[in-house]
Structure formats: C-alpha cells, structure tokens
C-alpha positions, 0 to 999 in steps of 0.5 A, spaced: 166 181 346 159 181 350 157 187 354 160 187 361 155 191 364 150 186 362 154 181 367 150 178 372 151 173 378 145 169 382 146 164 387 139 160 389 139 156 395 133 154 399 128 157 394 131 164 395 136 168 391 142 171 393 146 177 388 150 181 392 157 178 393 163 182 394 167 176 391 166 170 387 170 164 384 167 158 380 172 153 376 171 147 372 176 143 369 176 137 364 181 134 369 177 134 375 170 130 376 167 136 380 167 143 379 169 148 385 169 155 388 168 160 393 163 165 395 164 171 399 159 176 402 160 182 407 156 186 412 159 192 416 161 190 423 156 194 427 150 191 423 152 184 425 155 185 432 148 186 435 145 180 431 142 174 435 142 170 429 147 168 424 145 171 417 143 168 411 141 161 414 140 158 408 147 158 406 150 153 411 154 147 410 151 141 406 146 146 403 144 145 395 144 150 390 145 153 383 150 158 380 147 162 374 152 167 371 149 171 365 143 168 366 145 161 365 146 155 369 154 154 371 153 149 376 149 145 381 153 144 388 153 143 395 156 148 400 162 144 403 164 149 408 161 156 411 167 160 415 165 167 418 170 172 421 168 179 424 171 185 427 168 192 430 168 194 422 166 188 418 163 181 418 165 177 412 162 170 410 166 165 406 162 159 403 166 153 399 162 149 395 163 143 390 159 140 385 154 134 386 159 129 383 164 131 389 160 125 393 164 120 388 170 124 389 170 123 397 167 116 397 170 109 397 167 105 392 161 101 396 160 094 392 157 088 395 162 083 391 168 088 389 168 086 382 163 086 376 163 080 370 162 081 363 160 088 363 161 094 359 164 101 362 157 104 362 154 099 366 160 098 371 160 106 372 152 106 373 153 100 378 158 104 382 154 110 382 148 107 385 145 111 391 148 117 389 145 124 387 148 125 380 145 121 375 149 118 369 149 120 362 152 115 357 155 119 351 160 114 350 157 111 343 158 104 345 165 104 344 167 100 350 168 092 349 165 088 354 170 086 360 171 079 362 172 082 369 173 089 373 176 088 380 174 094 385 181 095 389 180 096 396 179 103 399 179 106 392 174 112 391 168 111 386 171 117 382 178 113 381 174 106 379 170 110 374 176 113 371 180 107 371 174 103 368 173 107 362 180 109 361 182 103 357 177 105 352 178 112 351 172 114 355 172 120 360 168 122 366 166 129 367 160 133 371 155 137 367 152 144 370 146 140 373 151 136 377 150 129 373 156 125 370 157 125 363 161 119 360 164 120 353 170 119 349 176 123 351 176 126 344 169 129 344 168 136 344 162 141 345 162 144 338 166 150 335 166 157 338 168 164 336 175 165 334 180 168 339 185 173 336 190 177 340 188 184 340 181 183 338 178 178 344 184 178 349 190 182 351 193 178 356 195 171 355 201 166 357 203 161 352 207 154 354 211 149 349 213 143 353 216 137 349 218 134 356 212 129 357 212 127 350 216 120 348 218 118 341 215 111 342 209 109 347 209 101 349 203 098 353 204 091 356 198 087 359 194 081 359 187 078 358 183 075 364 184 068 362 178 064 360 176 057 357 177 060 350 183 064 351 189 062 356 196 062 356 200 065 351 195 068 347 192 072 354 198 073 357 203 076 352 200 082 349 203 089 347 201 095 343 205 101 341 204 108 338 209 113 336 210 121 336 213 123 330 214 130 333 219 127 338 225 127 333 230 123 338 229 117 342 225 117 348 221 111 350 215 110 355 213 103 357 206 102 361 203 096 364 195 096 364 193 092 369 186 090 367 182 086 362 186 087 355 187 085 348 191 087 342 187 092 340 185 095 347 193 095 348 194 099 341 188 104 343 191 105 350 198 106 347 195 111 342 191 115 348 197 115 352 201 118 346 195 123 345 194 125 352 202 127 352 202 130 346 196 135 348 201 137 354 206 140 348 202 147 348 198 150 353 195 157 352 192 161 358 187 167 356 184 172 361 177 175 358 174 181 360 167 177 360 164 171 362 160 170 356 163 170 348 160 174 343 154 170 342 152 171 349 154 163 351 158 162 357 165 160 356 165 152 356 170 146 358 170 142 351 168 148 346 173 149 340 176 156 339 181 158 333 186 162 337 191 166 334 197 169 337 202 171 332 208 173 336 208 166 339 206 162 332 200 160 335 194 159 329 191 153 331 184 150 333 184 149 341 180 146 346 178 149 353 180 144 358 179 149 364 175 155 365 174 160 371 169 165 373 171 171 378 168 177 381 171 182 385 167 188 387 165 191 380 170 187 376 168 181 372 173 176 368 174 169 366 180 165 365 181 160 360 186 154 359 186 151 352 190 146 348 189 141 343 184 135 343 187 129 345 186 126 338 189 129 332 194 131 327 200 131 331 200 138 333 202 140 340 197 141 346 195 140 353 194 135 359 196 133 366 200 127 368 196 122 372 189 127 370 186 120 368 185 118 375 192 113 375 198 113 379 204 112 375 209 108 379 216 107 376 219 100 377 225 099 374 224 101 366 216 100 366 211 105 369 205 101 372 198 104 373 195 103 379 
C-alpha cells in the first residue's frame, strides 16, 4: 500500500492554504450528484477567549475552496455552514461543505416555457444548467435519441430533472473533482486499478449479498408523444422487458416510464432497471489504511478493482460506487464501497433503489416513476 506517512491534506480558500485539522471527512458517491464533507479545527480556549475577531475569516459560509489529498485535487466546494463552540479549555470550528453541483440539488428548475422540444438529453441538461457554476462535460457519446417533448415538472429540482432526462437512455450525471457535471453512460468506468486481496491490501471488510431487490422479469410500459406520423396504438401501447436468470423463482416488476418512449427505449429501460437491481445483489465495503492506492492515485468512484475475499466467495471485478476519506488526529483511512457494474455478465452487484432520482409509487400492481 502507499506510504501512510506521506499522506497530506490541504484546504485552499481565498488564496490561503490551511493544513492543521483535527478532523476531516470527505465523501463522494455514484448515487449523489455532489460530494460532501466536514472540516474541524480546534484551538485552546484561553487563546480564543480574549480574541476580538473570529479566526480564519476566509472560512465562512459561501466561501469557495478546493480540497487536496495526497497532493491531488479531491473536491472543489463551497462551505455550506460554519459552526463554532467554545469553553474555557477549547474552541472548535466545524465547517460543512458540498461540491459546486450542490446548487443544482438545492435549486428548482427555472425554465421560461417548462418544456424542451426535439432535443437530445445533453442539450436539455445544458439548458437546465444555464447560469450555474458547474459546466457540463458531455461524455455520453451521442447515445440518447431526440426527445419529441421533455416537460419539466413544477417544483422539481434541477438535479432531478437532469437525472430524469438522461435516465431512459442509460445516462448518469455525476460531479467531478473540479465541481463540473459529467454526463456519461451508466456502465462507463474510470479504468482498472490494482487488485484488492484480503490479507494483502485490507483486513477489515463487510460483504452483503441480497436477492430481494432483484426480479425474474422487469416489464416497462410507456408511450410516445403523439405526432402526425406516429399516433394512436403505435404511440400508446408500447412495452419492453428484460429477464434476470439469476432469480430462479417468479418475481415480476412492472414500471411505467412517463416520458417520450418507443419500443427500443422501453426495452433498454427494462434492461437498465434489471442491471441496476442486479447490481444490488453484492456489496463489498473495505477499510483502507491510506487515501491512495499503490500507484499513488486517490481511490476514485467508478474505478474497477479485482476483489478477492475467499472466505466470502468473492473473486470478481468490482467497481467503486462510493469512497470516503477520513482524518482523525494522526489517523488516516479510506472507506470503499464496491459492487458490480450496472451492465454485465449476470454477476451480483450494488445499487440503491430510487438512486437515479426517481420516486417509485405503487399503484395497484404497477410502480409508476415520478
């Protein structure tokens, strides 16, 4: 593993660098559009009791900064909240921060007409992001079709509209270390990293296998937006399905996709949903003693690693779905959560229901996406 003594942590805000933290937590997940974390600094109480001004005035709510771990950019953020508490013996300052894309999570979509016509997902996402700090990096490879009509729902957040826009075409929106939004295929990865073997690279782990989210059949119904060329039965009675051969007993999931669809997109949507739920079948959590791998690279969401845990019958190529970095005094560690990619060979994997921005509401025997 990388040399623990070489670990370093720097926060840069307002042109100044800060290094001496008592605690730090930083996390990023495939399922969340923005990163988040906390920073804690502390001074002796006597040192602060006579102070006439607050310390580190650069670290205030709304301030923009960067986080560097082991000399590498880990996040570009804005401080959400500054909390201080003191006593005769101590003074502690705690900062809560999130990435620049947090503004998309907190804001409602602001669109002049409330809909976009005859546009592909990247074009719609770019329009939704107009005026916000993050820039769009389109790595979708032109996979989405032109949508006849995309309607923005009243009061929905920018993040939810972005996820809903790309979901039907297997597109995922994530935040990169610079705070920009990356639109890419859900089954993309960040390349392959080192093998992770029990007893060599980690000693603490949790393995979870779960068949309950999976279904033998996933059936998706939907409709096209009617046009002069496409209307009536050919636009209204559309259906797609996918099967998970791992589930050897009958468990059927019905979904209704409320957007502009055709037979191919509904078939793809069923396959995506099956793969997403399939990925929930195996989750491996590892505690690493360093923030970086043997090559000196920070552990990264989306990177593939071959994981071997013989006692739990794990010997698979898994993808990091979330990572957190922690500093507490002189102790540094990273927590990795890994699972199968959402497109694959029938192996189990990780995911969270509703993590794509949808709310699943059961009506009778059909689950409607909202």
